[in-house]
C-alpha positions in Angstrom: 195.9 93.4 212.0 196.9 90.2 210.7 194.1 90.2 208.1 195.9 92.9 206.3 199.4 91.7 206.6 200.9 91.9 203.1 202.5 88.6 203.4 199.4 86.9 204.1 197.7 88.5 201.1 200.3 87.5 199.0 200.3 84.0 200.0 196.8 83.9 199.6 197.2 85.3 196.2 199.9 82.4 195.4 197.4 79.8 196.4 194.7 81.2 194.1 197.2 81.2 191.3 198.1 77.7 192.0 194.5 76.4 191.8 193.8 74.6 188.5 190.8 76.1 187.3 188.5 75.0 184.3 185.7 76.6 182.3 183.1 74.5 180.8 179.6 73.2 180.6 177.4 71.3 183.3 176.2 67.9 182.3 173.8 66.2 184.5 173.1 62.5 185.2 169.9 60.9 186.4 171.7 59.8 189.5 172.4 63.2 191.1 176.0 63.8 190.1 177.3 65.5 187.0 180.3 66.2 185.0 182.0 69.5 183.9 182.6 69.1 180.1 185.7 70.9 178.9 186.7 70.3 175.4 187.7 66.7 175.4 187.7 66.4 179.0 185.3 65.6 181.7 185.5 66.1 185.4 183.4 64.5 188.2 180.9 66.9 190.1 179.5 65.5 193.4 175.7 65.4 194.0 176.1 68.0 196.7 177.6 70.5 194.3 174.9 69.7 191.6 172.4 71.2 193.9 173.8 74.7 192.9 173.8 74.1 189.3 171.7 72.5 186.6 172.6 70.9 183.5 173.7 73.1 180.6 175.0 75.8 182.9 178.3 77.3 181.7 180.5 77.5 184.9 184.0 78.1 186.1 185.3 75.5 188.5 188.3 74.4 190.6 189.7 71.2 189.6 190.7 69.3 193.0 192.0 65.8 193.6 190.9 63.6 196.6 193.0 60.9 198.5 192.9 58.5 195.7 194.4 60.9 193.0 191.0 61.2 191.3 190.1 64.5 189.9 186.9 66.4 190.3 185.3 69.7 189.8 184.1 72.4 192.4 182.0 75.0 191.0 183.0 78.4 191.7 181.7 80.8 189.1 178.5 81.0 186.9 179.5 82.3 183.5 176.1 81.8 181.9 172.9 80.2 183.2 171.4 77.5 181.1 167.7 78.4 182.3 166.7 81.7 181.2 163.2 81.8 179.7 161.5 78.3 180.3 158.6 76.2 180.5 157.8 75.0 183.9 154.9 73.1 185.9 153.1 74.8 189.1 153.5 73.2 192.2 152.3 74.6 195.5 154.4 73.4 198.5 153.0 74.7 201.8 151.0 77.1 200.2 153.6 78.9 198.5 154.1 79.0 194.7 156.8 76.9 193.3 158.0 75.8 189.7 159.2 72.8 188.3 161.1 73.3 185.1 160.3 71.2 182.3 163.2 69.7 180.8 164.5 65.7 180.9 167.9 66.6 182.3 166.8 69.2 185.0 165.2 67.8 188.3 164.7 70.9 190.7 161.7 73.0 191.9 162.3 76.7 192.8 160.1 79.4 194.5 158.6 81.7 192.1 156.7 85.1 191.9 153.7 85.6 190.1 154.2 88.5 187.6 151.4 87.7 185.4 149.6 90.9 183.8 146.4 88.8 183.5 146.1 86.9 186.8 142.3 85.8 186.2 143.2 82.3 185.5 143.5 80.6 189.0 146.9 78.5 189.0 146.7 74.8 190.1 149.1 72.2 190.6 150.3 70.7 187.0 149.4 74.2 185.0 151.8 74.6 182.3 153.4 78.2 182.5 156.3 80.4 181.0 158.9 81.7 183.5 161.9 83.5 183.7 165.0 82.8 186.0 165.5 85.6 188.5 168.3 83.8 190.9 170.6 81.4 190.4 171.9 79.2 193.5 175.6 79.6 192.5 175.3 83.1 192.6 172.9 84.1 195.4 172.4 80.4 197.0 169.0 80.0 195.8 167.0 79.4 192.5 164.1 81.8 191.9 161.9 82.4 189.2 159.3 85.1 187.5 156.0 83.3 186.3 155.2 85.3 183.3 152.7 83.5 181.4 150.0 80.8 181.9 150.0 78.4 178.7 147.2 76.0 179.7 145.6 73.5 182.2 147.6 70.3 183.2 145.0 68.0 181.4 144.3 70.5 178.3 144.3 67.9 175.5 145.9 70.7 173.5 148.8 70.7 175.8 151.4 69.0 173.4 150.9 71.9 170.9 150.4 75.0 173.3 153.3 74.1 175.5 155.8 73.0 172.5 155.2 76.4 170.5 155.3 78.7 173.6 158.6 76.8 174.8 160.1 78.2 171.8 158.3 81.5 171.9 156.4 80.5 168.5 152.6 81.9 168.1 149.8 79.8 168.8 147.7 81.2 166.0 148.0 82.8 162.6 148.0 86.5 162.0 144.6 88.1 162.3 142.4 88.3 159.1 141.7 91.9 157.5 140.4 93.1 154.3 143.1 93.0 151.4 143.1 94.6 148.3 145.0 93.3 145.2 147.9 95.9 144.6 149.0 95.0 141.1 146.1 95.7 139.0 148.6 98.2 136.9 150.8 95.3 136.0 150.0 93.1 132.6 149.1 89.7 133.2 148.8 86.9 130.6 145.2 85.3 130.8 146.0 81.8 131.1 142.6 80.8 132.7 142.1 78.4 129.6 145.1 76.3 130.5 143.9 73.1 132.4 146.4 73.7 135.4 145.4 71.1 137.9 146.7 71.2 141.8 147.7 67.8 143.5 147.3 67.9 147.3 146.1 66.0 150.2 142.6 65.6 150.6 142.2 68.3 153.4 144.7 70.7 152.1 143.2 74.5 151.9 146.5 76.2 151.2 147.1 75.1 147.6 150.0 77.3 146.3 151.0 75.3 143.4 149.4 74.2 140.0 150.8 72.3 137.1 150.1 71.8 133.2 152.4 69.9 131.0 152.6 69.9 127.1 154.9 68.2 124.5 157.2 70.6 122.4 158.7 68.3 119.9 160.7 65.6 121.9 161.0 68.0 124.9 158.5 68.5 127.9 157.2 72.0 128.6 156.3 72.2 132.1 154.2 75.3 133.4 154.2 75.4 136.8 151.7 78.2 138.2 152.5 79.5 142.0 150.0 81.5 144.1 150.9 85.3 144.2 150.5 86.6 147.9 153.0 89.6 147.1 150.3 90.7 145.1 148.5 91.8 148.1 151.3 92.3 150.7 153.6 95.7 150.1 157.0 95.0 151.1 157.1 98.0 153.7 153.9 97.1 155.7 153.4 95.5 159.1 152.1 92.4 157.8 155.2 91.7 155.7 157.4 92.3 158.7 155.4 90.0 160.7 155.8 87.3 157.9 159.5 87.8 157.8 159.6 87.3 161.4 157.7 84.1 161.4 159.6 83.0 158.3 157.4 79.9 157.7 154.1 78.3 158.3 154.6 75.9 161.2 153.4 72.3 160.6 152.8 70.2 163.6 151.5 66.7 164.0 147.6 67.3 163.4 147.9 71.0 163.3 149.2 73.8 161.2 149.9 77.7 162.2 149.9 79.6 158.7 152.6 82.1 158.2 150.0 84.4 156.6 146.1 85.2 157.6 144.0 82.4 156.6 141.9 84.7 154.3 145.0 85.0 152.1 146.4 81.4 152.6 143.4 79.6 152.4 141.4 81.9 150.2 142.4 84.7 148.3 145.8 83.3 147.3 144.8 79.5 147.3 144.4 78.1 143.8 141.2 76.9 144.2 139.4 74.8 141.5 137.4 77.1 139.1 138.3 80.3 140.9 140.4 82.9 138.7 143.5 83.8 140.7 146.8 85.8 140.1 149.8 83.7 139.8 153.3 83.6 139.0 154.2 81.0 136.1 157.4 79.5 135.5 157.7 77.7 132.1 160.4 75.0 131.9 161.7 72.8 128.8 163.0 69.4 129.7 164.5 67.1 127.3 163.5 63.7 126.5 166.6 62.6 128.6 165.4 65.0 131.9 167.7 67.7 131.5 166.4 71.3 132.2 167.4 73.8 129.5 167.8 76.7 131.6 168.2 79.2 128.8 164.7 78.4 127.8 163.1 79.1 131.2 160.8 81.9 131.2 158.7 83.5 134.0 155.4 85.5 133.5 152.8 87.1 135.5 149.5 85.6 134.6 145.6 84.9 135.7 145.2 81.3 135.9 142.2 79.1 137.2 142.7 75.6 138.4 140.6 73.1 136.5 140.6 70.4 139.2 141.8 69.5 142.8 143.2 66.2 142.4 143.8 64.3 145.6 147.3 62.4 146.0 145.8 58.8 147.0 143.2 59.2 144.4 145.2 60.0 141.3 148.0 57.4 142.7 145.1 54.8 142.7 144.0 55.8 139.1 147.7 55.9 137.8 148.9 52.7 139.4 145.9 50.9 138.2 144.5 50.2 141.7 141.3 48.0 141.5 138.2 50.1 142.5 139.7 53.6 142.1 137.3 56.3 142.9 138.8 58.9 140.5 138.5 59.0 136.9 139.9 62.1 135.0 138.0 64.2 132.6 139.0 63.9 129.0 140.7 67.3 129.4 142.9 66.3 132.2 143.8 62.6 131.2 146.4 63.6 128.6 147.9 65.7 131.2 148.4 63.2 133.7 149.7 61.0 131.2 152.4 63.5 130.3 153.1 64.4 133.8 153.9 60.6 134.7 156.2 60.5 131.6 157.9 63.4 132.5 158.3 62.4 136.1 160.2 59.0 135.2 162.5 60.8 132.9 163.4 63.2 135.4 163.8 60.6 138.4 165.9 58.6 135.9 167.9 61.9 135.1 168.6 62.7 139.1 169.2 59.1 139.6 171.9 59.2 137.2 173.4 62.8 137.5 172.7 63.2 141.2 171.3 60.3 143.6 167.9 59.2 144.3 166.7 59.4 148.0 165.5 56.6 150.1 161.6 56.2 149.7 160.7 56.8 153.5 156.8 57.1 154.3 155.3 60.0 155.9 153.2 59.8 159.0 149.9 61.6 159.6 148.7 62.2 163.2 145.0 62.1 163.0 143.2 63.8 166.0 140.0 63.2 167.7 137.5 66.1 167.7 138.7 67.1 171.3 142.3 67.5 170.0 143.8 64.3 171.5 145.4 62.0 169.3 143.2 59.3 167.6 145.5 57.2 165.3 148.7 57.5 163.0 148.2 56.9 159.2 151.2 55.8 157.2 151.5 57.4 153.8 153.8 56.2 151.4 155.6 58.1 148.6 153.5 57.1 145.4 153.5 58.1 141.9 151.2 61.3 142.5 153.6 62.5 145.3 156.5 62.1 142.8 154.9 64.1 140.3 154.6 67.0 142.6 158.1 66.4 143.8 160.0 66.3 140.6 158.0 69.3 139.2 158.8 71.4 142.1 162.5 70.2 142.1 162.9 71.3 138.7 160.9 74.6 139.0 163.4 75.5 141.8 166.6 74.7 139.9 165.3 76.9 137.0 164.7 79.9 139.7 168.1 79.2 141.3 169.8 79.5 137.6 167.4 82.6 136.8 168.3 84.6 140.0 171.9 83.6 140.1 172.4 84.9 136.6 170.2 88.1 136.8 170.8 89.1 140.2 173.6 87.2 141.9 171.3 87.3 144.8 168.0 85.7 146.4 167.0 83.0 148.9 169.2 80.0 147.8 169.0 76.6 149.7 172.6 75.3 149.4 174.5 72.1 150.4 178.2 71.6 150.5 178.4 67.8 150.5 180.9 66.0 152.5 182.2 67.8 155.8 185.7 67.8 154.7 186.9 68.1 158.1 185.8 64.5 158.5 187.9 63.5 155.3 189.8 60.7 157.3 186.8 59.1 158.4 185.1 59.5 154.9 188.2 57.7 153.2 188.2 54.9 155.8 184.5 54.3 155.3 184.7 54.2 151.3 187.4 51.9 151.5 185.7 49.7 154.0 182.5 49.5 151.8 184.5 48.8 148.7 183.2 52.2 147.0 185.1 53.5 144.3 186.2 57.1 144.8 188.7 59.8 143.8 190.3 61.3 147.2 191.2 64.5 145.5 187.8 65.1 144.2 185.6 64.3 147.3 185.0 67.9 147.7 183.4 68.2 144.4 179.6 67.5 143.5 180.3 65.0 140.9 182.3 62.8 143.3 179.9 63.4 146.4 177.0 62.2 144.2 179.0 59.2 142.7 179.4 57.9 146.2 175.8 58.4 147.2 174.6 56.6 143.8 177.0 53.9 144.8 175.1 53.5 148.1 171.7 53.6 146.6 172.5 51.1 143.7 173.8 48.6 146.0 171.2 49.0 148.6 173.7 49.8 151.3 171.8 51.6 154.0 174.7 51.5 156.2 176.8 53.4 153.6 173.9 55.8 153.0 173.6 56.2 156.8 176.9 56.8 157.3 177.3 59.5 154.5 174.5 61.3 156.1 176.7 61.8 159.2 179.6 62.7 157.4 178.2 65.3 155.4 177.3 69.2 155.8 174.2 70.3 156.9 171.8 72.2 154.3 171.9 76.0 154.6 169.7 79.1 153.5 171.9 81.4 151.7 171.7 85.1 150.3 174.3 84.3 147.4 174.1 81.5 145.1 175.7 78.1 145.9 175.7 74.5 144.8 173.3 72.1 146.3 175.2 68.8 146.2 172.4 66.5 147.6 170.4 67.7 144.9 173.3 67.6 142.1 172.6 71.2 141.1 174.6 74.7 140.7 171.9 76.7 142.1 168.4 75.9 143.9 166.1 78.7 144.8 162.6 78.0 146.1 159.7 80.3 144.9 156.9 77.4 144.9 155.6 77.9 148.3 155.1 81.7 149.0 152.1 81.1 151.1 154.2 79.3 153.6 157.8 80.4 153.4 159.0 84.0 153.5 162.1 83.3 151.3 159.7 82.4 148.6 157.8 85.5 148.7 161.4 87.3 148.5 162.1 85.4 145.4 158.9 86.2 144.1 159.5 89.9 144.3 162.9 89.7 142.8 161.7 87.5 139.8 158.6 89.7 139.3 160.9 92.7 139.3 163.0 91.3 136.6 160.0 90.3 134.3 157.9 93.3 134.8 161.0 95.6 135.1 159.4 97.3 138.2 161.5 98.9 140.9 164.0 96.5 142.8 162.7 95.2 146.3 165.0 95.4 148.8 167.9 92.3 148.5 168.0 90.0 151.3 170.6 90.6 153.8 172.2 88.7 156.9 169.7 89.9 159.3 166.8 88.4 157.3 169.0 85.2 156.7 169.5 85.0 160.4 165.8 85.3 161.3 164.9 82.5 158.6 167.6 80.1 159.9 166.4 80.6 163.5 162.8 80.2 162.8 163.5 77.1 160.6 165.4 75.5 163.6 162.8 76.5 166.4 159.9 75.1 164.0 161.5 72.0 163.6 162.2 71.5 167.5 158.6 72.3 168.2 157.6 69.7 165.6 159.9 67.1 167.3 158.7 68.1 171.0 155.1 67.4 169.6 155.9 64.0 168.0 157.8 62.9 170.9 154.9 63.9 173.1 152.0 62.3 171.2 154.4 59.1 170.5 154.7 58.5 174.4 150.9 58.7 174.9 150.2 56.4 171.9 152.9 53.8 172.6 152.2 53.4 176.4 149.7 50.9 175.9 151.7 48.7 173.8 153.8 47.8 176.9 151.2 45.7 178.5 150.3 44.2 174.9 154.2 43.4 174.5 153.7 44.4 170.9 156.7 43.4 168.5 157.5 46.3 166.2 159.6 46.4 162.9 162.4 48.9 163.4 165.3 50.2 161.9 168.7 51.4 163.3 169.2 55.2 163.1 171.9 55.8 165.5 174.4 53.5 167.6 176.3 55.0 170.7 178.2 53.4 173.6 174.9 53.5 175.8 172.6 51.9 173.2 170.6 52.1 170.1 168.1 54.5 168.4 165.6 52.9 166.3 162.8 54.0 164.3 159.5 51.9 164.5 158.7 51.5 160.8 154.7 51.1 161.5 154.8 54.6 163.0 157.9 56.7 162.7 158.5 56.7 166.4 162.0 57.2 167.6 162.9 54.7 170.6 166.1 54.2 172.7 167.2 50.7 173.4 169.8 50.8 176.2 172.9 48.6 176.1 171.5 47.0 179.3 168.5 45.7 177.6 170.5 44.2 174.8 173.4 42.1 177.0 174.3 41.4 180.5 177.9 41.2 179.7 179.9 44.4 179.4 182.5 42.4 177.9 180.5 40.5 175.0 179.1 43.5 173.5 180.8 46.6 172.0 178.6 49.3 170.5 180.8 51.6 168.3 179.5 55.2 167.9 182.4 56.0 165.6 181.5 53.5 163.2 177.7 52.8 163.8 178.3 49.2 164.5 177.6 46.6 166.9 179.9 43.6 167.9 179.3 40.6 169.9 182.6 38.8 170.9 184.3 40.7 168.2 181.9 39.8 165.5 180.1 42.4 163.6 176.2 41.6 164.4 174.5 45.1 163.6 174.8 48.2 161.8 173.1 51.4 161.1 170.2 51.0 158.8 169.7 47.3 159.7 166.5 46.1 160.7 165.6 45.0 164.1 162.6 43.8 166.0 161.8 45.4 169.1 158.9 45.9 171.9 158.2 48.8 174.2 159.2 48.4 178.0 158.9 51.9 179.2 157.6 55.3 178.7 158.4 58.3 180.7 155.6 61.0 180.3 158.1 63.6 182.1 160.9 63.4 179.5 158.7 62.5 176.7 161.0 59.5 175.8 160.4 56.0 175.0 162.5 52.8 175.9 162.5 49.7 174.0 164.0 46.2 174.2 165.0 43.7 171.5 162.2 41.1 171.2 164.9 38.4 170.0 168.6 38.2 170.9 171.2 38.6 168.4 174.8 37.5 168.0 174.0 34.7 170.3 173.6 37.0 173.4 171.2 36.4 176.1 168.7 38.8 176.3 168.3 40.8 179.8 165.1 41.1 181.4 164.3 44.6 181.2 161.9 44.8 184.1 164.7 43.4 186.5 167.0 46.3 185.2 164.1 48.6 185.5 163.6 47.5 189.1 167.4 47.9 190.1 167.5 51.5 188.7 164.1 52.5 190.6 165.7 51.0 194.0 168.9 53.2 193.3 166.8 56.3 192.7 164.8 55.6 195.9 168.1 55.1 198.0 169.2 58.7 196.5 
């Protein structure tokens, strides 16, 4: 037969070999079409072909040319589906169960099969669920999913938290409480219950894991940091320890927290409550009058302590800063301790600002909830003297632990940061030359030169340089071997001050305790534990970001009609617009190019340099202030869009409402 003709098969094979094929990732647009991203190339995908793929899919495509010589990609094979386990919303169509994936760049619906083990909860439109993709359209001509878990109802006030946590397969609750027995009665502990340790925390904090005491030793300061001791209750080879290792961190979301450990441990047995005896691991650090830590004088000891007072950040700050009408007055026992802590803090801050570099003082934003779990308001908490006391005490304590573990074991859980990303050296050099920052090009990879550059940015109030440095540096990492932390300006940094909240701190506790008590060495951390901790840190941060985005959309929607003008700071600049942080509440909003200028020729936004030019003149840079108002919120994508409230660079501001109408008309025509 003709179909079996060897010559025909050969011709077909030749045609196949001559086809140009590319493998890459799909990037969808909000206008139906998409692109195949391959290294630094991008190929158009038609709306019709996009029906069989979704944003994020890894595919192989044939690159074809149309009659005008323009290339486009025709999807041929699915390499890896982007959708696997995903969050979706229920939608019944003609009585059949469908799922709409909850993703800002995926706009499809697919039929689904209800495979829940417990089907007692009746499904309704808009309910939030967990699904797994069972069929992909590029392989089987249609999308289909398995519905495996009910999360919550459509209008549940707790939806932002529940949905965000389950999206990343994170737990909704803390581990179950149980009866716990202290396991280390046989270890000798120094009785330090008479030492007037104090805790400094927020008013509603229950998991208090650090307490401080300080005294003078000649010209030096002797800082005592007492840390809660959960490893005294949790043996290494137990189910709870394995669960803590898997969770790795307590989860702190806006308005809610999910402890890593059972609350009976984190908020009771281990919490350093005032006037209650607690086992603790105590570090004693000696700091010179110039702020230098004398690492050879650091001592760690097992102790029994008793907090002599729970102090509240704002109340202590009011007292120390001399605010009229301050509610707090310290006892005669605590008063001199607070005075010494302030001295120590100023000395250490000066030392770090001259040997490393200070961080920009940014406020914290506290989400205050109503009784039903909905957002009530956002409080702005600025970093005050009490916060600085705790910060400086924890930093020097963790530096001491890092040096101790590096010297004794060459192992532990270390936080490392390698300074500049030297693959971007050309950009770094160009930036420093442009900003007239003194530097030695041959030493840019050293901790000293990195911090010299950062100090120049801070000392000269150069927010642009500070912002660009952040984009040209490495990310901080967790490591099981010692390494420098450039951003802190230290050779070693190992946290041990939050064992109630961080499993890595529990590991370091066990290592330190084995050294000072001469007990059996615990298992040294390995790459598997490191991966679990890094994964947990990443997913926890994404869940926190998702909840914030959700709450900000609800919070800022009423400001559209009010036409409220917000003060903002330019966080990022790209070709498509500006990312702006609102200083009043911490929200991140997007200001599109089309809301800044009607003319594409007059305005240039450079993502490479983080600058905005109008007719060739520099008008805005990263870190610059900008006034904006909210013009649009999208509850589906949890995004907030703003527009400048006043023109800059002589531009005429476009009418955002007209731009929105044009976009909506286009989408309706699709």
